[in-house]
N, C-alpha and C positions, 0 to 999 in steps of 0.2 A: 326444529331449528329453521329460523327465517333464511330467506334467499340472499338477504343482505349480508348476514353474519358470515354465511359461507364466502360470499365473494370478497369479504374484507381480509379473510385468511389466505387468499390465493396471492401469490406474489405475481406482479405484472410483469411480462416480458419486455426486454428493452427492444426500442424500435429499431427496424432495420435501417441501415444507412441508404439513403436515396440518392441515386446518381441524377440530380437535377441542379441546373444552373438556375439560381434566382434571379433572371434577367427578365426582360419584357416576354410575356407569354408563359414563362415559366418551364419552358421546355428544354430539351437536351440541346447541346451544340450542334450535333449532325443530324437532327430531325425535327419533325414538328407534328402536332396533334391535329388531325383533321376535324374542323368545326361541325362537320355533318355526321360522320359515322365514327368518330372518335378514336381512329386508327393511329398508331405512331408510325410516321412515314419518314424514311430516309431522304435526305436531299440529294443523295446520289440516284440517278436515274439512267438506265441504259436507253441510248439513242438520243438524249438531249442534254444540254449543257446546265440548264436551269429548271429543276423540278418545280412545277407551278400549280399542280393539282394532286388529289388524292389518287392514288392507282386502284383502289377499291371502289369508290363511289363517284370518282371524277369530279368532285366538288372543288372549289378553289377560293382563295382570298384575293380581294383587290388590292395588291401590294406592289405591282409594277406599273410605272408611269407611261413611259413610251418605249424603252428598250426592255426586252426580256431579261430579268435578273437584275435590274436596277434597283428594285425594292423601294421606290421613291414616292409611291402613291400615298396621299394622305387619307384617302377613304377607309381602308382596311375593311370594307364590306365583304359579305359573303357572296360568292359568285356561283351561280346554278349552271350547270351544263344544259344548254338548250339544244343543241344539235350537233351535226357534223358537217364537215366540209372536205373536200379532197382536192389537192392541189394538181396540176396538170401531170407532175412527175409521179402521182400515186400515193403521194404522203396524205396522211388523215391528220385532220385538225379538229379540236372539240372547239366549239363556239359556246363562249361563257357569257353570261350577263349578270352585272353586279345588282344585287337586291336592294342596295343602298343609293346608288346614284344613277343606275340603269345603263352604264358603260358597257359596251360590247368588246370583246377580245377573242382572238383566235389563238389557240395554244396547240403546239405539237403534241401527239401523243407520244408517250414513253413505251419503251420495251417491256415494262412489267405491269402495264395497265391490265386491268380485268377485262379479258376478251368478251365475257358475257355482258358486262356493263357497256362496252364499246358497241357491240351488235344491238343491243337494246336501244341505246341512244341512236344509232344510225337508222334503226327502223321505226322509231318514235313517230315520224310523219306518216307512216302507214298504218300504225295502229291508232293515232288520233289526229286527224286532219286539222282540228282546230289548234293543235299544238304548232304545227307548221305554219299556219296562218298568223298565229301571234308572234312567231320568230321572224316571218317576213315583214310584219308590220312594225317591228322594232328596228328594222334595217332602215 
C-alpha cells in the first residue's frame, strides 16, 4: 500500500488555539520576539521602565526617537550592541548602533539581562581592539 493512501485515511488533528494578536509584528500584547535570537521577550523588565533590548543577546530595534519608551522612530532597523559604558554612579549602559541608519543610542541594562552576554560585551575591546576602534570612529 502506498504512503499516500495511508495518510488519506488518517484524520487531521485540529489546530491549537494560538494566543496571538494579529497586529503589527504579529506578537502578543505584552511581549515581543527578538529579531536576532527569536526569543519571546516580556516588556516587563526589572530595573527599567521601558524594555528596549533582548535580555538574552542584547540586540534591539530602532523604535525610540528621542525619549526612551516613546516608540516614535520611523527607522525600525536592527540595533547591534557595540559596547558598554558606565555612568559615574556605576550604572551600566549598552551602546547600540542601528544597522539601517547608523544612529547610536545608550540603553540602561535591565535586571534580567544575561550576565555572560554583558561581560562578553564589556570585554569585547580587550578581545578585539579593532572593534573598539570602530566604535570610537562611529562616535
